[in-house]
Structure formats: C-alpha cells, structure tokens
N, C-alpha and C positions, 0 to 999 in steps of 0.2 A: 840309682837316684837317691839323693840325700833325703832324710825324713823331713816332713813338714814343709816341703817346697811346693805343694799344690794345695788347693782349697778354695772355696768360694770367696774368701776374704782377700786372696792374693791380688786381684786386680785393683782393689782399693789401696792396698799397701803399696803396690807399684806406682799408682798415681801419686800417692803421698811422697814416696821416695823420689820420683821424677821431678816433682815440683820443688822439693828441698834441694836436690842436686843441681838442677838445670833451669828451674823456673818455668818449665814447660810440661805439657801433658805428654804421656808416653807416645802417642801417635805423631808427635812433632820431633821425636828424637831420631838421630841417626843410629846405625847398628851398634857402634861402639858405646854411645851414650845409653842406649836401651839395655845393653848387656850390663853396664855398670849399675843402672837403676834397678834392674832385675836382681842382680846379686845383692844389692843393698836391701831390697824388699824381702828377699828370702831370709836374710840375716834378721831383719826386724820381725818377720813372721815367726821364725824359730824362737826368738827371744820372747815374743808374746805368748807362744805356746808353753814355754817353760814357766812363765809367770802364772798362766791360767791353770797349769797342772799342780802348782804349789799348794800345800795345805792351807796357807793363808788366804788363798783365793776362794776357798769353799764357802765361806760365810759372807762374801761380798756380793751384794745384789745391786743391779742397775735399775733404778725406778723407771717405769714407763715414761714418766714425765721428763726425766733427764734425756732419755733417748729421743723422745718426740721433739724436744728443744733442739737437739743436735741435728736432727733431720730437717727441721724447719729452717735453721740457720743456713743450711746448704741450699734448700729450695729457694730461699729468698734472694739468692744471687742470680736467679734466672727470671726473665720476663714472662715466661709461660711454662706450663706443665710439659708441653711438647718439647720445648728447648731443653728442659731438665732431663726428660726421658731420652732424647737424642744424645745428649752428652754422656749419660750413663752408658748407653749402648756403645758409643764410640770408645769408651774405656773398659768395655767388657763387663759391665755391671747392669743390674736391674734393681728395682726398689728393694726386693728381698735381700739381694746380695749386699746392697749398701747398708741396710738396716743391721744385718749380721755383722758387717765389718765395723760399724759404729758401736754396736754393742760390745764387741771385743775391745775396741779402743777405750771405751768408757770404763769397762771393767778393769783393764790393765791399769789405767790411770788411777782408779779407785784403790786398787791393791797397792800401788806404789805410794799413794797418799797415806794409806794405812801403815805401811812400813815406815814412812818418814815420820809418822806421829810418835814413833818410839825413839827418835833421835834425841840426844841431850840438847838442852838449851844453853845459850851462851851465859856464862857467869860474869860477874863484875871483874874477876881476875882475867878471864879470857879477853874481855873488852879492853882492859887496860894494857895487856900485853900487845894486842893487835895495834892499838893506838900508838904506843911508843915505838913499835917495830916498823910502823909505816908513817912516821911523822910527816915526811914530805907531802903525803897525800892531803894533809889537813892544813897545809900552808896556802893561803890565798894571796895572790899578788895584788898590787895596788890597782884599783879601778878608778876611772874618772868618767864623769858624765860628760859626754861629748855632744856638741852642737856645731853645725856648720852652715855656711851659705855657699852654694856652688854656682859658678857661671861656667858653662861648658865651652869647650874650644872646638871649632870645626876648621881644621887646617885645609880642607878642600873648598871652603867657601871663598867667595870673592872678597877682596880687601875691604869693601864697604859693608859687608854683612855684619850683623850685630854679634855673631859668634866667631868671626874671624879673630885671630889671636890678638891683634892690636886693640880691636874694639872690646873684646872680652876682658882684656887686662884693664882697659880704661873703665869699664863698668864696675869691676870688682874694686878698683882703687877708689872710685867715687863712693861706693857703699862703705868702704873702710873709713873714708873721711867723715861720713855721717856718724858712724859708730864711735869715732874718736871723740866726737862732741857729745853724743848721746848714746852711750853703750847700752842703756836700758831698752833701747829700741831694737835689739838684736832679733827677737822673735818676730816682731812686726816686719822688719826688713827681710827676714828669711821668707816669710809668707808671701811677700810681695815680689821678691827678686830671685830667690833660689830656684835652680832648675833641677831639683832633686825631690823625690816624693816626700822626704822628711820636711819639706817646706810646710806641709799641712800641720805638722806638729811644732812649728816654730823653729825648724832646723834641728830638732832633737834626734841624735843618732842613738843615744842610750849609753849605758855603762860599758866601757871597754877596758881591756888590759893591754899592756904593751904588746905590739906585734899584730894586733887585729886590724889596724888601719894601714893604708899605704904608708910607706916609710916616712915620706915627707910630712904627712899629717901627724903621724905618731910622734915624730921629733918635736914638732911645734906644740902639740897638745900636752906632752909630758914635761914641758918646760914652763908652762903657764901656771899661775896661781889661780885659786878659785875665782870665778867670774871674770877672769882676764880674757881678752880677745887677741888672737894672733893672726898673722898673715898680712897680705895675700901669700899663699903657697900653692905651688902647682903639683898636681898629680895626673895620672893618665886620664882622669875624668875631666879635668879642667882646673880653674882657679878656685881656691877656697879661702874663706875666712873661718877661723876656728875659735870657738868659745869653750872654755873649760868650766864645767859646772862643779857639782859636789865631788870632792876627792875622798876616797876611802883608802886609807893607808894599808900596806901589806900587813897581814896578821896571820896568826895561827889559830885555827878553830880549837876551842877548849875541849878537853875530854868530856866535860858535861854536855856540851852541845853536840859533840860527835857521837855520843853514846847510842842514841836511837838508830842511826844509820848503821853503825858498826854491829849492833845487836841483830838487826835484820839481815845483814850480810853474813854474819857468822851462823845464825840459825839456819839460813838457806843452805850454806855450805855444809853444815852438820847433817841436814836432811838428805842432801845429795850424796854425801859420803855414806850415810846409812843405807840408802837405796843401792848404791854401787856394791857395798859389802854383801847385801842380801842377794842381789842378782848374781854375784860371783859365787855364792854358795849353792845356787840351784844346780841340780844334776844336769849334765849334758844330755841331749836327746840320744836315745839308744839307736844304734845303726839297725837298719832293716835286715832281716834274715830271709833267706830264700825259703819258699814253702817246701 
C-alpha cells in the first residue's frame, strides 16, 4: 500500500474530490467514478501531508474561531442536526472526523497563503509588457443601447386571432405609424403594446454588441443613428420595432485604466507560481518498509 492513503481525514477528502469531479457524493458514484475519485482523493491527501510536514507549516496555527466558522458554514446547509449527522455517517464521517479534516484543510490553505506572501508583486514594467503583449484583450467593440417593441406570432392560431401572422403584422405596422409621427412615445407604446418583459422598462434591452441579438435585429440596430427607430423586422420571436439609444464607439482601454486589473491578474499569477514552485520542492513521501 502507498503511504498516506488511509487516515480519518480521507472520507472528507474523498467527498471533496467526488463533488469536484462529478458533482455528486461518493455514494452516488458508480464503481469507475468512485475509483477515479478515490485516486484523486489519495493524491490530494498525499499533497496535504507533504505540506503539513514542511518546516514552513510548523509555525502556522489555525484559530479555533476559524475552525468554528468553517464547521458552522457546513452545518447551516442542513435543516436539522439529525440530517447533518446522517449525511456525515453516509459519507463515512462523524463530527470529530469532520473537524480534523477541516483543520487540515484550513492549515494547508494558511501555509499556502504564507508561501504566496513571498511572491514578487507586479512592477509597472510587468504591467506595461502584459498590456502591449495582449492588446486585443483591451479592445472593446462598439456597443449600442437597444430598445424594442415586440408583437409575437402564433402560426398555430386561427386567422382571426390577434397573434396570427396577418394580425400581428398589422398591429406592429400600426404602432410604427404612430412612432413615425411621435417617436418620443416609444417607451409609452412599448409599455402598452410590447409582448416582452422589457416592456416594463419602456422596451429597454440594454447595451449590446454586434452578434448578441438575432441577426435580423442586429442588422437593423447597427444601421440606425442615435434615437432612430427601425423596422418592422421579423425574428423567431415575432415582429419588432427597434430603437437605437446611445452609441459607444469601439475603443481601446488605456494602459492607465487597464492597470488595476492587470496588476491583480499578475499578482495572482505570481502567487500561484510561487506556490507551485514550493510544492514541487517538497520531498516525495518515503515508501513504506517492511517491519
């Protein structure tokens, strides 16, 4: 047997691995899935043990308050103490085993945070190099504030029904005639006639970029000037009138505006790199010897 493959914490690590891999508890897995989850759990357990045996772990303490909070967060997911206890038992755990496993997890996390604290922070040169090397990331396409009025089509309805195709088209055309005379009434007419939840906001869809809407709507919207109305146009939803609100032209986010986000990204990457380097430097577990 490989070292570190048993221990009172393993059922909790198995539960964690099972949820991460398959989104299910271990007792809901088939044999193949359970073997995969168990192998993953054993690898995680071995890694935890290597972290906890490292000299850097000796000075790391887990306050009782932190452990109590972690336990409370888990208990709060259950309606009753009995339900909590039953779920623990079903996963091969009890309160003491769970507390031990959480202690290990909290301590491992604290050790890794301690290691990450030694990572370098992003310099202005680092940020500038990243910005210019990934310039397409900072290019924002044109956005337009979209509004619409929708009259749905029911092709299964009788010819006299208000949402039969001829009637629906006549209704949207009548609304278009009103707007041709009084375009400022768009929000009012949307609230009165539109068969879309956006009617409550005067037909406001919100800011969109090319390709977010149905193609027919997209083509009309991006040909309009600010505050112009287009249509009727048909989509799979029905007939629409489209209004273009504020237009924000395509632009490139400046280095100055992009700096805070780049700094966070690089600092996180540096921390993760420092942790990986440290983990790789830990000695492998020694194989067991026969007595």
